[in-house]
N, CA, C and O of each residue as an XYZ file, in Angstrom:
352
protein
N     -41.932     12.696     -8.767
C     -40.921     11.985     -9.512
C     -41.270     10.501     -9.633
O     -41.063      9.896    -10.684
N     -41.795      9.922     -8.568
C     -42.156      8.510     -8.594
C     -43.305      8.262     -9.567
O     -43.356      7.223    -10.224
N     -44.217      9.210     -9.655
C     -45.337      9.074    -10.580
C     -44.847      9.073    -12.023
O     -45.341      8.299    -12.844
N     -43.895      9.918    -12.334
C     -43.333      9.962    -13.688
C     -42.626      8.653    -14.019
O     -42.781      8.124    -15.120
N     -41.856      8.134    -13.077
C     -41.183      6.849    -13.291
C     -42.197      5.724    -13.486
O     -42.021      4.867    -14.353
N     -43.252      5.729    -12.684
C     -44.279      4.699    -12.802
C     -44.956      4.770    -14.161
O     -45.178      3.744    -14.804
N     -45.284      5.978    -14.598
C     -45.924      6.151    -15.897
C     -45.011      5.682    -17.021
O     -45.458      4.979    -17.928
N     -43.743      6.060    -16.975
C     -42.801      5.654    -18.018
C     -42.572      4.146    -18.032
O     -42.434      3.552    -19.102
N     -42.531      3.521    -16.857
C     -42.389      2.068    -16.803
C     -43.600      1.371    -17.435
O     -43.442      0.411    -18.189
N     -44.787      1.847    -17.132
C     -45.992      1.251    -17.706
C     -46.059      1.464    -19.219
O     -46.445      0.556    -19.956
N     -45.691      2.648    -19.680
C     -45.700      2.914    -21.123
C     -44.661      2.052    -21.826
O     -44.941      1.491    -22.886
N     -43.461      1.937    -21.249
C     -42.419      1.110    -21.862
C     -42.828     -0.363    -21.876
O     -42.617     -1.056    -22.870
N     -43.408     -0.838    -20.780
C     -43.853     -2.228    -20.732
C     -44.988     -2.509    -21.701
O     -44.983     -3.528    -22.392
N     -45.949     -1.616    -21.753
C     -47.053     -1.784    -22.689
C     -46.603     -1.739    -24.132
O     -47.114     -2.481    -24.971
N     -45.638     -0.863    -24.428
C     -45.103     -0.774    -25.785
C     -44.349     -2.044    -26.155
O     -44.487     -2.540    -27.274
N     -43.561     -2.574    -25.239
C     -42.831     -3.813    -25.517
C     -43.786     -4.973    -25.759
O     -43.565     -5.778    -26.664
N     -44.836     -5.064    -24.967
C     -45.815     -6.136    -25.162
C     -46.530     -5.961    -26.495
O     -46.763     -6.937    -27.209
N     -46.881     -4.723    -26.834
C     -47.556     -4.467    -28.106
C     -46.660     -4.819    -29.291
O     -47.110     -5.468    -30.236
N     -45.405     -4.399    -29.248
C     -44.508     -4.652    -30.379
C     -44.114     -6.121    -30.498
O     -43.648     -6.547    -31.556
N     -44.289     -6.892    -29.448
C     -44.029     -8.330    -29.516
C     -45.251     -9.116    -29.988
O     -45.165    -10.325    -30.202
N     -46.372     -8.444    -30.150
C     -47.595     -9.110    -30.593
C     -47.598     -9.296    -32.108
O     -47.057     -8.468    -32.841
N     -48.201    -10.369    -32.568
C     -48.331    -10.584    -34.009
C     -49.327     -9.621    -34.627
O     -49.310     -9.419    -35.841
N     -50.189     -9.027    -33.827
C     -51.217     -8.116    -34.327
C     -50.736     -6.671    -34.463
O     -51.479     -5.821    -34.953
N     -49.523     -6.386    -34.042
C     -49.033     -5.014    -34.087
C     -48.871     -4.566    -35.535
O     -48.572     -5.369    -36.419
N     -49.072     -3.271    -35.760
C     -48.968     -2.715    -37.106
C     -47.882     -1.654    -37.217
O     -47.763     -1.004    -38.256
N     -47.095     -1.467    -36.178
C     -46.085     -0.424    -36.176
C     -44.862     -0.840    -36.996
O     -44.341     -0.045    -37.780
N     -44.408     -2.069    -36.820
C     -43.201     -2.556    -37.476
C     -43.550     -3.619    -38.515
O     -44.632     -4.206    -38.482
N     -42.633     -3.853    -39.419
C     -42.855     -4.899    -40.423
C     -42.833     -6.286    -39.786
O     -43.567     -7.176    -40.216
N     -42.024     -6.473    -38.797
C     -41.926     -7.756    -38.104
C     -42.009     -7.511    -36.604
O     -41.406     -6.567    -36.093
N     -42.742     -8.344    -35.906
C     -42.892     -8.145    -34.459
C     -41.609     -8.533    -33.726
O     -40.778     -9.282    -34.241
N     -41.473     -8.008    -32.525
C     -40.322     -8.318    -31.692
C     -40.400     -9.769    -31.230
O     -41.478    -10.361    -31.276
N     -39.287    -10.359    -30.787
C     -39.322    -11.746    -30.310
C     -40.165    -11.888    -29.044
O     -40.466    -10.910    -28.361
N     -40.531    -13.118    -28.758
C     -41.425    -13.397    -27.624
C     -40.810    -12.996    -26.283
O     -41.541    -12.732    -25.328
N     -39.497    -12.949    -26.196
C     -38.882    -12.546    -24.926
C     -39.213    -11.095    -24.579
O     -39.174    -10.707    -23.411
N     -39.536    -10.302    -25.588
C     -39.921     -8.906    -25.320
C     -41.213     -8.843    -24.520
O     -41.424     -7.899    -23.759
N     -42.089     -9.846    -24.685
C     -43.319     -9.880    -23.872
C     -42.989    -10.040    -22.396
O     -43.606     -9.407    -21.539
N     -42.014    -10.889    -22.107
C     -41.624    -11.088    -20.704
C     -40.966     -9.840    -20.136
O     -41.217     -9.464    -18.991
N     -40.139     -9.211    -20.923
C     -39.520     -7.955    -20.482
C     -40.605     -6.898    -20.259
O     -40.573     -6.164    -19.271
N     -41.565     -6.828    -21.187
C     -42.670     -5.893    -21.037
C     -43.491     -6.166    -19.795
O     -43.905     -5.239    -19.099
N     -43.730     -7.449    -19.515
C     -44.491     -7.804    -18.317
C     -43.737     -7.389    -17.051
O     -44.346     -6.907    -16.096
N     -42.430     -7.573    -17.042
C     -41.639     -7.144    -15.881
C     -41.649     -5.631    -15.723
O     -41.717     -5.114    -14.608
N     -41.581     -4.919    -16.857
C     -41.677     -3.459    -16.781
C     -43.044     -3.019    -16.256
O     -43.139     -2.073    -15.474
N     -44.093     -3.705    -16.686
C     -45.444     -3.387    -16.193
C     -45.565     -3.649    -14.701
O     -46.180     -2.863    -13.980
N     -44.984     -4.748    -14.232
C     -45.010     -5.030    -12.796
C     -44.215     -3.992    -12.015
O     -44.615     -3.590    -10.922
N     -43.092     -3.560    -12.574
C     -42.333     -2.479    -11.938
C     -43.124     -1.188    -11.906
O     -43.093     -0.457    -10.916
N     -43.835     -0.907    -12.993
C     -44.692      0.278    -13.015
C     -45.812      0.184    -12.003
O     -46.142      1.167    -11.340
N     -46.405     -1.009    -11.879
C     -47.455     -1.216    -10.879
C     -46.909     -0.977     -9.474
O     -47.543     -0.309     -8.657
N     -45.734     -1.527     -9.204
C     -45.130     -1.329     -7.881
C     -44.841      0.150     -7.624
O     -45.064      0.647     -6.520
N     -44.348      0.844     -8.637
C     -44.058      2.267     -8.467
C     -45.336      3.071     -8.257
O     -45.361      3.997     -7.445
N     -46.404      2.720     -8.989
C     -47.681      3.407     -8.776
C     -48.190      3.165     -7.362
O     -48.697      4.083     -6.718
N     -48.059      1.941     -6.880
C     -48.537      1.622     -5.532
C     -47.735      2.388     -4.483
O     -48.299      2.888     -3.510
N     -46.421      2.480     -4.679
C     -45.595      3.244     -3.737
C     -45.988      4.715     -3.764
O     -46.049      5.366     -2.722
N     -46.255      5.237     -4.961
C     -46.558      6.662     -5.096
C     -47.942      7.016     -4.570
O     -48.108      8.052     -3.927
N     -48.945      6.169     -4.833
C     -50.329      6.560     -4.555
C     -51.106      5.621     -3.648
O     -52.242      5.934     -3.293
N     -50.557      4.506     -3.266
C     -51.288      3.555     -2.445
C     -51.809      2.395     -3.284
O     -51.710      2.407     -4.511
N     -52.360      1.400     -2.612
C     -52.754      0.159     -3.272
C     -53.848      0.282     -4.310
O     -53.655     -0.098     -5.465
N     -54.987      0.807     -3.914
C     -56.123      0.883     -4.832
C     -55.908      1.869     -5.955
O     -56.105      1.545     -7.126
N     -55.506      3.063     -5.601
C     -55.293      4.110     -6.600
C     -54.129      3.731     -7.511
O     -54.190      3.969     -8.717
N     -53.074      3.147     -6.954
C     -51.927      2.737     -7.754
C     -52.277      1.663     -8.768
O     -51.803      1.700     -9.903
N     -53.097      0.717     -8.368
C     -53.520     -0.339     -9.291
C     -54.358      0.239    -10.420
O     -54.161     -0.116    -11.582
N     -55.279      1.115    -10.095
C     -56.117      1.742    -11.124
C     -55.266      2.611    -12.047
O     -55.485      2.619    -13.259
N     -54.311      3.333    -11.496
C     -53.448      4.188    -12.313
C     -52.587      3.347    -13.252
O     -52.403      3.714    -14.412
N     -52.057      2.222    -12.765
C     -51.238      1.356    -13.611
C     -52.072      0.759    -14.737
O     -51.634      0.732    -15.887
N     -53.263      0.282    -14.415
C     -54.126     -0.286    -15.449
C     -54.575      0.781    -16.443
O     -54.687      0.507    -17.638
N     -54.829      1.981    -15.965
C     -55.241      3.065    -16.862
C     -54.114      3.469    -17.801
O     -54.350      3.712    -18.985
N     -52.893      3.542    -17.285
C     -51.782      3.912    -18.155
C     -51.477      2.816    -19.175
O     -51.110      3.114    -20.311
N     -51.624      1.560    -18.781
C     -51.468      0.465    -19.741
C     -52.569      0.509    -20.799
O     -52.299      0.324    -21.986
N     -53.792      0.751    -20.377
C     -54.897      0.837    -21.317
C     -54.680      1.976    -22.302
O     -54.895      1.809    -23.503
N     -54.257      3.127    -21.806
C     -53.999      4.261    -22.686
C     -52.903      3.931    -23.701
O     -53.002      4.305    -24.869
N     -51.871      3.241    -23.258
C     -50.789      2.847    -24.162
C     -51.298      1.896    -25.234
O     -51.032      2.099    -26.419
N     -52.029      0.859    -24.832
C     -52.481     -0.149    -25.785
C     -53.562      0.369    -26.727
O     -53.730     -0.165    -27.823
N     -54.288      1.387    -26.323
C     -55.295      1.970    -27.210
C     -54.635      2.940    -28.185
O     -55.012      2.987    -29.356
N     -53.657      3.712    -27.720
C     -53.099      4.738    -28.593
C     -52.069      4.216    -29.591
O     -51.925      4.811    -30.659
N     -51.355      3.145    -29.301
C     -50.326      2.669    -30.226
C     -50.876      2.265    -31.595
O     -50.265      2.634    -32.599
N     -51.980      1.537    -31.702
C     -52.502      1.239    -33.050
C     -52.919      2.498    -33.814
O     -52.719      2.581    -35.025
N     -53.492      3.465    -33.120
C     -53.865      4.713    -33.790
C     -52.636      5.499    -34.232
O     -52.641      6.089    -35.312
N     -51.590      5.520    -33.422
C     -50.356      6.194    -33.820
C     -49.706      5.496    -35.014
O     -49.157      6.156    -35.895
N     -49.767      4.166    -35.044
C     -49.229      3.431    -36.196
C     -50.029      3.742    -37.451
O     -49.455      3.909    -38.527
N     -51.339      3.820    -37.323
C     -52.180      4.167    -38.472
C     -51.861      5.576    -38.962
O     -51.745      5.805    -40.165
N     -51.720      6.517    -38.033
C     -51.438      7.901    -38.385
C     -50.070      8.012    -39.065
O     -49.893      8.795    -39.998
N     -49.110      7.222    -38.587
C     -47.779      7.217    -39.189
C     -47.822      6.703    -40.618
O     -47.188      7.276    -41.504
N     -48.560      5.634    -40.847
C     -48.695      5.098    -42.214
C     -49.454      6.083    -43.102
O     -49.092      6.268    -44.264
N     -50.485      6.709    -42.578
C     -51.278      7.647    -43.375
C     -50.456      8.875    -43.750
O     -50.608      9.403    -44.852
N     -49.599      9.331    -42.865
C     -48.780     10.507    -43.188
C     -47.697     10.176    -44.202
O     -47.273     11.056    -44.951
N     -47.234      8.918    -44.247
C     -46.256      8.521    -45.261
C     -46.886      8.467    -46.641
O     -46.232      8.775    -47.638
N     -48.162      8.075    -46.707
C     -48.856      7.967    -47.982
C     -49.105      9.347    -48.563
O     -48.951      9.535    -49.770
N     -49.483     10.311    -47.750
C     -49.840     11.633    -48.251
C     -48.615     12.497    -48.554
O     -48.719     13.458    -49.317
N     -47.467     12.177    -47.976
C     -46.291     13.028    -48.238
C     -45.426     12.503    -49.347
O     -44.408     13.111    -49.676
């Protein structure tokens, strides 16, 4: 259960940071800058939850991996969403 919470916290934090970026392609307008701070706090909570669930080293690697997966997949999902709107 703690692993699921940690993963969801990292995904939510990474998504908030991504959507607050000027480089994001998901929305027409990016979220306000305060969303970056909220995202950072969610990421820190996810890191803490990963560390509690798996220990220091493994928890840190798991948190960074889940953040990396989030930040890599969101631009591709945004592209896929735009491409499916064009073809339908």
